[in-house]
N, C-alpha and C positions, 0 to 999 in steps of 0.2 A: 612927619610924625603925626599921629592922630591927636585930636584936641583932647584936653583934660577937662573934667568936671570936678565939682566938690567931692564926689564919691570916688574919684580916681580916674585913671586914664580911660579914654573911650576908644574902642577899635574903629578905625576908619573903614568906610564901606569898600568893598572889593574894587570898584571902579576908580577909587581915589588913591589906591596904593600904587607906588612906582612900578614900572614894568621892568623886570629883571631880564637880562639877556644871558644866554648860556652859549659858550664858545667851545667847540671840540677841537683840540690840538692833537694831531696824529704824527708821530715821528718815532722811529725805532731807536733813536739815540736819546737817552735820558738827559744828556747835557743840553741838547737842543730844546727838549721840552721845558727844562728849567729856565733856559734863557728866554724862551717865548713867554712863559708865565710871568717872569720878572718884568718884561716890557709891557705886557697887557694887564698887569695887576690893576684892578679897579673895584671898589666896594660894591658897585652896582652891576658888576659882571661876574658870572660864575664860570670858572675855567675848568674844563674836564680834560684829563690827560689820557691818551691811549698810546701804548708803545708797540702795538702790532696792528696789522690790517684787520685781523679777526676781532680784536677788542673794539676797534672803531666801528665795525659793522654791527656788533652786538649793542653798542651804545646807541647807534642811530635807530635801532629797532625799538628801544625802550624810552628814549628821551627826545625832547624837541630842542633844536639848536637854532640860534640866530645866524651862525657862521661856522664853517668847518675849515681849519687850516690843515692842509694835507701834504705830507712829504712825498716827493715823487719816487725816490729810490728807497725801497724797503724790501726785505727778504720775503720769499714765497709769493708775494703779490705786490706789484708796484702801484703807485698812486693812481695811474690811469685806470687800472682795473677796479680799484676800490671806488673811484669816482663814478665809473660806469654802473656799478652795482647800486650805489646810492641813488643815482638818477633813475634807475629802473623801478624803484619802489615809489608808489604814489605818495606815501607819507613824506618822503624826503626828497622828492623830485625837484622841489623849488628852493631848497636850502642852498645859499651861495657857498661855493667851494673856492678857496684861495690856495693855490699850489705853492709850496716851499721847495726850492731846488738850488743846489750848488752846481749842477751839471745841466746838460741838455738845454743849453741856451739858444741853440740854433732855431731858426724859424720853423723847421719841420716838427721839432719836438714841442715847441710852443703851440703850433697849430693843433697837434695831437691833443695837448692838454685842453685847449678850448673845445675841441670836438668831444672830449670825454665829459665836459660839463663845467670846466673851470670858468670863473668870472674874472680872475686876475692872477698874476704871478708875483711872487716876492723871491728875489734871488739872494742866496747866501753868499758871503756873510750878511746877516740881516742888519739893515739900518733901522734902529728902533723908531726913529721919527716916521720913516716911510711906513713901516708895519703898523704903528699906532694910528697913523692917519687913515690908512686904508680900512683897518678894522673899525675905527670909529664911524666911518661912513656907513658900513653895513649894519653896525649895531644901531645907529640912529634910524636907518631905514626900517630895521626890524621893529623898533619901538613905535615908530609912527604907524606902521602897518597894524601892529597889535592894538594901538589906541583906536584906530579906525574900526577894527573888529569889535572892540569893547563898546564903542558908541553904537555900532550897528546892532549888537546883541541887546544893549539896553533899550534902544528904540523898539526892537522886536518884542522885548519883554513887556514894554509899556503897551504896545499894540495888542499883544496877546491878553494882557490883563484887562484892557478895555473890552476886548471881545468876550472874555470870560464873564465880566460883570454884566455886560449886555445879555449874554446867554443865560446867566442865572436869573436875570430879571424876566426874560421871556419864559423860562421854565416855571418860575413862580406864578406868572400870570396864567399859564396853561395847566398847572398841576391839578387843580380841582376838576377841570373838564376831562383831563386824561384819566384821572382816577375813576370818575363816573363812567367813562366809556369802557375802561378796563373791567370794572365790576359788571357792567351790563353784558360785555362779551363773554365773561366767565360764566355768568348765569345762563346765557343763551347756549353755550357749548356744553354745559353739564346737564345730565338727565335729572334736573332738580326743578321743582316748582314751589314757590312760597305762596301761602294763603292765610286768610283769616276766616273764621266761621263762628256761628252762634254757639253758645254753650250747650244748648239743648241738643242732645244726640238724636232726637227724633226729627229735628229740622237740620239736616246735614246739607245746608246750602253753603257752597264754598266760594268765597270771594278772593280770587287770585290776584296777586299784586304784580305778576309778570306774565309774559306771553309763553313761557316754556311749556305750560300745561297743554297748549294746543299741539305743540310738536310731540309731546309725550303720548297724549291720548287720542289726538285727532278731533277732539271737541273744543269749541271756542270757549273763551272765558265767560261769555254770556250764558252759555248752556249750563254751566255749573251754578249760576245764580238762581236757577229754578229748582224747586224742591223735587226730590225723587230720582234725579239722574244718577247720583253717586250710588245710592242703594240698589238701583236696578241693574247696575253693571258689576256689582260685587259678587264674587263667587259664592254660591249658596253654602258650600261646605265651610267657608271661612266666616260667614255672616254672623253666626251666633256669638262666636268668641270675640269678634271685633266690636260688635255692639255692646257686649257686656263690659269690655274695657272702657268704652266711651262713657257708659253710665257711671263708672267709678272714677272718671277722670278728675272731677272737681275735688275729690277727696285726696287723691294721690298727687295731683299737681302736674304730672308729666307722664307720658306713655309712648312707647315705640311699638307700632303695629305693623305686621307684615301679612299681606293678603294678596290674593289674585284678583285682578280687575280686567274686565273685557273692554278693549279699545273700540273706537268707532269703526275700524275695519274688521272687527270680530276677533282679532288676535288677543290671546291672553297674556297679560304682563304681570310680573311680580312687583309689587309696590311696597316700599318701606315708608311708613307714614309716622313721622315723629311730631308729637303734639305737646305743647305746654299751655298752661292756663294763665291768661293775663288777668290780674286782679285789679279791682278798683281801689280807691284810697281806703275804703272801709273794710277791705279784705275779701269782699265778695267776688265771685268769678264774673268777669265782664265779657270776655270773648276768648276764643282759642286761636293761638298762633301755631301754624303747622308748616311742615316741609315735606314734600313728596320726593322720594328717590325711586327711579326705575332701576331695580336690582335684578332684572331678568337675566342679564348676562352672567352675573355672579351666581345665580341659582343654577343656570345651565352648567357652569363650571363645577359647581358642587355636585351636580348629578353625574357629570363626566368622571369626577374623582371617585364618586361612589361606585360607578361602573368599573373603573380601573381597580378599585380596592376589591370588588367582588371577583374580578378576573384574577387578581393576584392571589386571593384566597383559594380560588379553584386550582390555580397552579400549584400552590403550596400543598393543598390537600392531595391533588393528583400525584405530585412528586413523592409525597410521603407514602402513599399506598402502592405506587407503581412497582417499586422494587419487590415488596413482599408478594403482591398479587402476581407478578410475572414469575416469581419463584414458584408459587403454587401451580401456575399453568405449566411451568417447565416440568414439574413432577408429573402432572397429568399427561402432557403430551409425550414426555419421554417414556413413561411406562406403557402408554398405549402403543407407541411405536415398537417397544420390545414385545408387547403382547401380540401385536399383529404378525411379527416374525414367527411366533410360535403357533399361529393359527392358519398357516398356509394350507389351502385346500378347503377350508370352511368358509365358503363365500358369504353365507348369511352373517356369520360372526365378523368377517372382515368388513362387510358393509357397515355394521354397527360401530366397529372400531373407527372406521374412516369418518363416519358421521360425528362421533364424539370428538375426534381430532379437529374436524372443521369447526365444531361448536367452540372448542377451546380457543382456536385461532380467532374466531369472531370476538371472543372476550378480550383477547390480546389487542385486536384492532381497536376496540372501544377505548382501552387504556391509551393506546397510541394516539387516537384522535383527541382525547382530552389533553394529553401532553402537547400535542401540536397546537391545539386551540390556545393553550396557555403559554405557548412559545417556550416550553421547557424541555423540548426534545430536539436533538440535532437532526438535520435532514439525513435520511437513509436512501439515497438515490439508487434505483435499479432500473434496468431496461423495462419499458412498458410496451406491451403489444396491444394496439388499439383493437384489433380484431377480437381479442378475448376480454379486454377491459370494458369496452363500451356496452356490450349486452348486459353485463353484471351491473353496471352503473344505471342503465335504463330500468332494470328490475327494481333496484333500490329507490329510484326516483318515483316510480309508479306508486310504491307504497307510501313514499314521503309526501308527494304533492297532492294526492287525492284524485278523485274521479273527474273533477271539472277540468283538469289540465291534460291536454293531449300532447304526448311526447313524440317528436319526429327526429330520429337519429339517422345521420347519413355519413357514410365513410367513402371518400372519393378515391377509388382505385387502390393500388397496393401502397400502403403507408409504411414509412420507416418507423423504427422504434424511437422513443425519446427516453432520456435518463432523468427520472424524477423520483421523489419520495411518493410512493403510491398512496399512502394514507392522506398526506396533505394535498396531493393533487385531487384525489376524490373529494376531500372536504371542500376544496376551493370550488369545484364544479357544483357540488351540492349547495354551497352558499349562493352562487350565482342563480341556481335554479329556484331556491327558496325565495330570493328577492324577486325573481320573475313571477313566481306564483302570487306574491303579495301585491304585485302590480296588475294582476288579473283577477280581481275579486269575483267577477262573474264568470270566470273560466276563460280559457284561451289555449293557444298552442305554444309549446316550448320547443324550439329547434336546436339541435346539437349537430354541427357539421364539422368533420375533421378532414383536412386536405393537406397534402405536402406541396411545397414549392421550393424553387431554387432561387437564391439571391446571388447574382454575379459579383465577383470580387472587383474592386476598383481598378486593379492592375491588369485585368483581362484574364487572370488565372482562373482555375476552377473555383466556383463560388461555394458558399455554404448551403446546406439544406435545412429547411425549417418546416415546422408543422404548425398550422393555424387551427385552433379549436374555437369555433364560433358558436356563441350561445345567444339566441334571439328569443324575443317574446312579442306577443301582440297586445301588450298591456298599455297602461296610461301614459307611459313615457315620462321624460323629465324636462323641466324647463332649463334654459341655459344657466341660470343661477345655481340650480341644484347640480347640474352636470359638472360645473366648474369645481364643485367641492365633493364629488362623489367618493373619491378615495381618501378624503380627509378623516383622520382618526376622530372618533366620537361624534361625527356628523351623521345625523339621521333625520329622515322625514317622517318616521313613525311616531305615533303618539307616545307619551311618557309611559315607561314601564314595558314597552314592547320592542325595544331595540337598543343595543349598546352603541351602535355607530362604529363598531370595530370590524364587522364582517368583511367589507370590501377593502379596508385598509390592510387586513391580514392577507387577503387574496393578493393584493398588490405586492406586499412584502415577500410572499412566498414565490411569486412569479419572478420578481427581481432577483431573489436569492438563487433561483434555479437557472439564471442566465437568460431569461426571456423578457417579454414586454406584454403589457395589457393595455388595450385601448377601448374606448366606449363611444358609441354614437347613439343619440336619442333626441327626440323632440316630442312635445305634448301631443298625445293622441296617436302617435305613430309607432309606439313600442320602443324597445331598447335592443341594442346589439353590442355585445362584448366580444372582443377577439383576443384570445390568449395565444401568443406566439412563443414557441419553445424550440430550441435547437434540436435537430435530429441526430441520432447516432449514425456515424459512418458505417459501423458494423456492430453486430451484437457482441459487445465487449464487456457488458455488465450483466451479471446473472439476473434473469427475470423470473417472475413467479406468477403462474396462472392457476386459478383454483381448479381442482379436479384433474390436474395434469401431472401430479407427482408420481414418480415411480415408487413402488412399495420398497420399504427398507428391507434389504436382504443382506445379512452379514457376509454371505459368501461372495457378493459382488463388491463389498466395501473395501476400505483400506485394510491391509494386512498388518496388524500390530504385533505380530509374533517377534519376540526378542526385543521389543521397544518398551521402555518404561516411561509412563506419563505421570506427572505429579499434579493432582487435582487439589486446588485451594478453594474451599467453599465453606462459609460459616453455617449454612442451613444443612442440617444433617440429612433431611429427606432429599433435598436437591443433590447433595453430595453422593448419596446412595444411588440415585437414579443415573447420575453421570458415570459413576463407577461401573454400574451394570452395563450401560451402553458401550463403554470402552472395553470392558472385559469381553463383551460379545464380539468385539472386533479383534480379539486375541492380544490386546495390550496388557502389560503388567501395570497395575495402577497403585500408586501411593497417594495418600490423601493427608491434607492438613486443614484445620479449621480457621487459620489466620495466617498472616504474612510472617509473623515471627517463627511459628512452627515450620512454615515452608522453608525459610532460610536455614533452619537447623537441619532439615532433611537434605537440602541441597549440599550442605557442607559435608555430610556423611555418605551420600549416595552419588557416585560418579557416573552411573549408567543412565541418568535421566535424559530422555530425548526431547521432551517438550513439557512446558508448564502451562496448565489450563486453569486460569484464576478468575474468580469473581472480582468485580471492581469495588463494590461497596461491601466492606466487612467491618466488624467491630474492631476497636483499637485505633492506634494512631497511623497504621500503615494500610493504605488502600491497595487494590490490585495494580493500579497504575504506578504507585510508589514501588511496589514489589518488582514490577516489570523493569523499572529503571535500575534498581539494584542488580537484578539479574543481568541486564545489558552490560553493566560495568564489570561484574565479577565473573560471569559465565557467558561471554558474548556468543558462544557457539550454540547455546540452548535457545530455541525459538520460544516466544511467549504468546499465548493466545488468551485474550481477555473476553469476558462475557458479562453482560449487565442487562437488567430490565429497565434501568433509568440512569442516565448520566446527569449529574448536577451541572449547573451553569459554569462553575469554576473548574470542572474536571476536563482535562485535555488528554484524550487517548490517542492522539495522532502519533504515528510511528509504530503502532501495534495493530495486529489483526484483532478485530472486534466482532463478536457474535452476539446479537441482541436476543435476550430472552423474551418470550419462549421461542425455541427453535425446534425444527424437526431433525430427526436423526440424519437424513440425507444432507441437510445444511451443515451439520457438524462434521460429517464425513468429508464433504467437499473442502471445508476450510482446513481440516486436519491434513488432507492430501497436499494442499498448497503449502502449509506451514512446514510439514516434514520434508517436502521436496525442496525447501529453500526458497520457494516463491512467496515469501511473506513480507509484511511491511517492514521497511527499514527506516 
């Protein structure tokens, strides 16, 4: 029992409490369990009864026992098997097992019991004195073992406590030194410099208290102690405002200044200068305490975000006008195509019509380029023939790059076609050419070479065919540091305001999206070489478009729409009228609707409709894509042809034939032929 005090009983420490032993008795006969518990009853011993092998195993998993009394003969699992399982677990492998048996007294069975892990046998009928004596031996052994463990744990605890006290003493002795070292390391690692300076703003001598200023500016602490250095490196555009704030500093007490300052290596850094006035006991200003922050990286990030915001604004503006603008161009081009059909034989008028159509298409290409630049238009891949594409590109580059740049274009042999978005491919090459021009301020040569090559397959089968488009210049070249970041978004070597840093990253994204690769090789003074590699078409399987090679629209050679009814869904009345005229010239019977709701009403009442030709973007809650899905569900036999001048980012027209505005009459005829013949998207 624990000792008592005047205030009541006092709890004894854990190591002074008696050690209790717990014995597990396992027997399927409840009478044997009761008999064993009567024999072994002891206030200092806890007896646990288990009437099945399964209960015994569950108990050994949860509790710790000094001894296990185990009957040999039990249903489902005998004592030997139970003992083997107990011995196989690391937690119970050392618990003594005493077998109880009325049978199996032969030497063979006894040997089996010892092999299973038994330490002794007690034969039934049980003699109480024998059982009690054997159990007491193992209980006493368990208690002595636990006592040794307690003493070892106590000694270990004392040792650990001693080590802890010594460790705390050592930490206390080193705390101040560690704190000072930590503060010094933080100040060295941050772009911050602390200083004091005179109150007089005309005498801007800075007395720095740490060495970070040399790492930030390249000037030593001693250099700032001389008058005139700080003012001489201050950007002239920021000078007036900064000095005015310094003159008023003694009145306001604190100020945060942000200005540009030229370092020792000539680079311009953005500095945030936070200054407070330290006053004497009489309240007069004694000196200035300041802290310099190099915030150049933050300013660069702000500029990058501004560029991104401008790009987003261009994209939103372009997306907003693209639909209406392409609708107007559809009206122009559609009516010119119709007029051209009525002017056959008048060559002069036909040339004028063709010139007007080409001009309208150039307007459409401008909108497409803006959408591509702002990444708001999906790729429209078509087969591209280099023999017709490169001469037109060279003419455009001659006007774009100026007279100082000589352009040398070379096509190696007979080249296969590639499948790319023409507008974005042209924009990517123009971007590379403009960068080359900027690298040749005194003029130079821009080289464009196109060649095909075969890449063998790893398994020896027929390999793929590729086309390499190499763009070289004789400019200043790039250092390894610049070369490593050349495709990084917002990275630019141009001065502020003259580059977004997005051009090459967009070229890289377009090439990757087109299934190709782009590499660059450059060194200072040796020029730059970009190689764009794109997969070649095995055959001309995608329609191509070459300027000046269109066949005139002739209704007699077009699709015969006689007996076929087409439903035109278009919200713009003028565009709708133009489409109707074009289709009627092809002998179609045309029905029209201004929106999807009216289109569904017509579909329910008119069973003869052979095709639905719908705009994507229309007023109301139903788009052309939504209408197409409804038609697919209710009238799966009716093909759906969609048209749009601009697809928004969330619009998915996959599964439908799509004709982008503005389009020529022959493009409409070709896609009508495929849709009506059943060769349409599914």
